[in-house]
C-alpha positions in Angstrom: 0.0 0.0 0.1 1.5 3.2 -1.1 0.7 6.7 -2.2 2.4 6.1 -5.5 0.1 3.2 -6.2 -3.1 5.3 -5.2 -1.9 8.2 -7.7 -1.3 5.8 -10.6 -4.5 3.6 -10.1 -6.9 6.1 -8.6 -7.7 3.4 -5.9 -8.0 5.1 -2.4 -7.8 1.6 -0.8 -4.1 1.5 -1.8 -3.3 4.3 0.6 -1.6 3.4 3.8 -3.7 3.8 7.0 -3.3 3.6 10.8 -3.9 0.0 10.6 -0.5 -0.5 8.9 1.8 -0.5 12.0 4.6 1.6 10.2 2.0 4.2 9.2 -0.1 4.4 12.2 0.9 7.8 13.1 0.8 9.1 9.4 -2.6 8.0 8.3 -3.3 8.9 4.6 -6.3 6.9 4.0 -8.2 8.6 6.6 -7.3 12.0 5.3 -7.6 11.8 1.5 -11.2 11.3 0.5 -10.5 12.2 -3.1 -7.3 12.4 -5.2 -6.7 15.7 -6.9 -6.0 15.8 -10.7 -2.6 15.3 -12.0 -0.6 18.5 -12.1 -0.1 20.2 -15.6 3.2 20.6 -17.3 5.0 23.7 -16.5 6.8 25.6 -19.3 7.8 28.8 -17.6 10.6 29.8 -15.5 11.5 28.0 -12.3 12.5 30.1 -9.3 16.0 29.4 -8.0 16.2 26.8 -5.2 17.5 27.0 -1.7 21.0 25.6 -2.6 21.4 27.9 -5.6 25.1 28.7 -6.4 26.5 25.6 -4.6 26.1 22.8 -7.2 28.0 22.0 -10.2 25.0 20.6 -12.0 21.2 20.5 -11.4 18.4 18.1 -11.9 14.9 19.6 -11.7 11.5 18.1 -11.5 8.5 20.5 -11.8 5.0 19.1 -11.0 6.4 15.7 -11.2 8.0 16.2 -14.7 11.8 16.3 -15.4 12.6 19.7 -17.0 16.3 19.7 -16.7 19.1 17.2 -16.0 22.9 17.1 -15.9 24.6 13.9 -15.7 27.4 13.7 -13.0 28.8 11.0 -10.8 31.1 13.2 -8.6 31.2 16.7 -7.4 28.2 18.6 -6.1 24.7 18.2 -7.7 21.3 19.7 -6.8 18.1 17.6 -7.2 15.0 19.7 -7.0 11.5 18.7 -6.8 9.1 21.7 -7.2 5.4 22.0 -6.8 3.9 24.9 -8.9 0.3 23.6 -9.3 -2.4 24.3 -6.6 -4.7 21.4 -5.5 -3.0 19.0 -7.9 -1.1 15.6 -7.6 2.4 14.8 -8.9 4.7 11.9 -8.7 8.3 11.5 -9.7 11.2 8.9 -9.5 14.9 9.3 -10.0 17.9 6.9 -9.8 21.3 7.9 -8.7 24.6 5.8 -9.0 27.8 6.8 -7.3 30.5 4.9 -9.1 33.2 3.0 -7.1 35.8 5.4 -5.5 33.8 8.4 -6.6 32.7 11.2 -4.1 29.4 13.1 -4.4 27.4 15.6 -2.6 23.6 15.6 -3.2 21.7 18.8 -2.3 18.1 17.8 -2.5 15.2 20.2 -2.0 11.4 19.7 -2.1 10.0 23.1 -2.8 6.2 23.7 -2.2 5.4 26.8 -4.1 1.8 25.8 -4.6 -1.2 25.2 -2.3 -2.8 21.9 -1.3 -0.9 19.5 -3.5 -0.2 15.8 -3.1 3.2 14.6 -4.0 5.0 11.3 -4.0 8.8 11.0 -4.8 10.7 7.7 -5.0 14.5 7.6 -5.1 16.8 4.8 -5.9 20.3 5.3 -4.7 23.4 2.9 -5.1 26.8 3.9 -3.6 29.6 1.9 -5.1 32.6 0.1 -3.5 34.7 2.7 -1.6 32.5 5.6 -2.8 31.1 8.4 -0.8 27.7 10.1 -0.8 26.5 13.1 1.4 22.8 13.7 0.9 21.4 17.0 2.5 17.6 17.2 2.2 15.7 20.5 2.7 12.0 20.2 2.6 9.6 23.2 2.7 6.0 22.0 1.9 2.9 24.1 1.8 1.0 23.8 5.2 -1.9 22.0 3.4 0.4 19.8 1.3 0.7 16.0 1.5 4.2 14.7 0.6 5.8 11.4 0.8 9.5 10.9 -0.1 10.9 7.4 -0.1 14.6 6.5 -0.8 16.0 3.1 -1.2 19.8 3.2 -0.5 22.1 0.3 -1.4 25.7 0.5 -0.1 28.6 -1.6 -1.5 31.5 -2.8 0.6 33.6 0.2 2.0 30.9 2.7 0.9 30.1 5.8 3.0 26.6 7.4 3.2 25.7 10.4 5.1 22.3 12.0 5.2 20.7 15.1 6.9 17.0 15.7 6.6 15.6 19.3 7.5 12.0 19.8 7.4 9.2 22.1 8.6 6.4 19.7 7.9 3.1 19.7 6.0 -0.5 18.6 6.4 0.9 15.1 6.2 4.4 14.4 5.4 6.7 11.4 5.5 10.5 11.3 4.7 11.4 7.6 4.6 14.9 6.2 4.0 15.8 2.4 3.8 19.4 1.4 3.7 20.7 -1.9 2.7 24.1 -2.2 4.6 26.5 -4.8 3.6 28.8 -4.6 6.7 32.3 -4.8 5.1 33.6 -1.5 6.6 30.6 0.5 5.0 29.5 3.4 7.1 26.2 5.1 7.4 25.1 8.3 9.1 21.4 9.2 9.2 20.5 12.6 10.8 17.5 14.8 10.8 15.7 17.8 12.3 12.1 18.9 12.2 10.8 22.3 13.3 7.0 22.2 13.4 4.3 24.8 14.2 0.7 25.4 13.5 -0.9 22.0 12.5 2.0 20.6 10.6 3.0 17.0 10.6 6.3 15.5 9.8 7.3 11.8 9.9 10.9 10.6 9.7 11.2 7.1 9.1 14.3 5.1 8.6 15.3 1.4 8.3 18.9 0.2 8.1 19.5 -3.5 7.6 23.0 -4.7 8.3 23.7 -7.8 6.4 27.4 -8.5 6.9 30.2 -8.2 9.3 32.0 -4.9 10.3 29.5 -2.2 9.5 28.8 1.1 11.3 25.6 3.2 11.6 25.3 6.6 13.4 22.0 8.3 13.7 20.8 11.4 15.4 17.4 13.1 15.0 16.2 16.2 16.8 12.8 18.0 16.7 10.7 20.9 18.0 6.9 20.9 17.9 4.7 23.7 19.1 1.0 25.0 18.6 -0.7 21.7 17.5 2.0 20.3 15.5 2.9 16.6 15.5 6.3 15.0 15.1 7.0 11.3 14.3 10.2 9.5 14.5 10.5 5.7 13.6 14.0 4.4 13.3 14.8 0.8 13.0 18.2 -0.9 12.8 18.2 -4.6 12.0 21.4 -6.6 12.5 20.9 -9.8 10.6 22.4 -13.3 11.7 26.0 -13.3 11.0 26.4 -9.5 10.9 28.9 -9.6 13.8 31.0 -6.7 14.9 28.2 -4.3 13.9 28.4 -0.9 15.7 25.1 1.0 15.6 24.0 4.1 17.6 20.6 5.8 17.3 19.4 8.9 19.1 16.1 10.8 18.9 15.6 13.9 21.1 12.5 16.2 21.0 11.3 19.4 22.5 7.4 20.0 23.1 6.8 23.7 23.4 2.9 23.7 23.8 0.3 21.5 25.6 -1.4 20.6 22.3 1.7 19.6 20.4 2.7 15.9 20.1 5.7 13.7 19.4 5.5 10.0 18.6 8.8 8.1 18.7 9.6 4.5 18.1 13.3 3.6 18.0 14.1 0.0 17.5 17.1 -2.4 17.5 16.5 -5.8 16.1 19.6 -7.8 16.8 20.1 -11.3 15.5 23.9 -11.5 16.0 25.9 -11.8 19.1 29.2 -9.9 18.8 27.8 -6.4 18.3 27.9 -2.9 19.9 24.4 -1.3 19.6 22.5 1.3 21.5 19.7 3.7 21.2 18.3 6.7 23.1 15.1 8.7 23.1 14.1 11.7 25.1 11.1 14.2 24.9 10.9 17.2 27.1 10.7 20.9 27.3 13.2 23.8 27.4 15.1 24.4 30.5 13.2 27.0 32.5 16.3 27.9 34.5 18.1 28.7 31.3 15.2 30.9 30.0 15.1 32.7 33.4 18.9 33.4 33.2 18.5 34.8 29.8 15.7 37.0 30.9 17.8 38.2 33.7 20.2 39.5 31.2 17.7 41.4 29.3 16.9 38.8 26.6 13.0 38.7 25.8 11.5 35.4 26.6 10.6 34.5 22.9 14.2 35.3 21.7 15.6 33.3 24.6 13.5 30.3 23.7 14.6 30.6 20.0 18.2 30.7 21.0 17.9 27.7 23.2 16.1 25.7 20.5 18.7 26.8 17.8 21.4 25.5 20.1 19.5 22.3 20.6 19.1 21.6 16.9 22.6 22.9 16.2 24.2 19.5 16.8 22.5 18.0 13.9 23.4 21.0 11.7 27.1 20.9 12.8 27.3 17.2 11.5 26.8 18.4 7.9 30.2 18.0 6.2 29.7 20.3 3.2 30.5 23.9 4.2 28.0 25.7 2.0 25.1 23.3 2.9 25.9 23.7 6.5 25.7 27.4 6.4 22.4 27.4 4.6 20.9 24.8 6.9 22.0 26.9 9.9 20.4 30.0 8.3 17.2 28.1 7.7 17.0 26.9 11.2 17.6 30.4 12.6 14.9 31.8 10.3 12.4 29.0 11.2 12.8 29.8 14.9 12.9 33.5 14.6 16.5 33.8 16.0 19.2 36.1 14.9 21.7 34.3 12.7 
């Protein structure tokens, strides 16, 4: 059951619902009573994206259609999915292969420049032996949009994959990443940050399956919800039989800044091997009132103090971004979302 299938067939029963364990907090069937018409082709200019000026090449999808593409297997590339049609549906798919020994930075953006759209994006990513890929994803959807982004990532021995998701949510939003990890000295880092207000919803779901010996995974997700927003984190690390000497770490930490906001978290370690080092942590709480008090004593208004503390809280995720330009844009995006001076 997927949104993609529903958009292709028009069959609403293909939508995932709360009866599906992995979708119980991101119910699409109960929300979508009708599917909007397909988005029309766009033949006009496309506004610049959030990573403008950083990439050596750019692939652009507008309303689900590819309008520009430059083939590259190394360097820095931008991958943009732009919604420019109100109350319309769009779907897109893209495959990316990083050749053995190559190094690539993927600056991926999902840009909601329309109202009330439904979007589904599927990515197929392969990172070759000894290759490296850093994927930075910035998602800015319309408040009434529905958006599902699913990435299937296959790592070869000795490959390195690093990912950071930054999102402000939507009416319903799910960013899902599934990693096939071979062990064999391959390394995966999966990070994320969600900053939600109003009635926005964001679901960050990851599954990493270790299939062989000597693999590492590190994961850190942080979030903030206020007003009536809802954040969802589902992280699952599977250590298959025989995947000895796996080193896997997962952490999710969230701030709830209003009584009506909600965070649902489900970190999981499924371990079927003996000689492993695995751990996970999960905390959900509020800002430190004492820190806010000290800031106010120094003449800082309460709203600004809360923004500064939240920026510092999320900053650990931002600082783990390796690409300098992308890290600077991410830091500015966080500061703007939280109303804090940069």
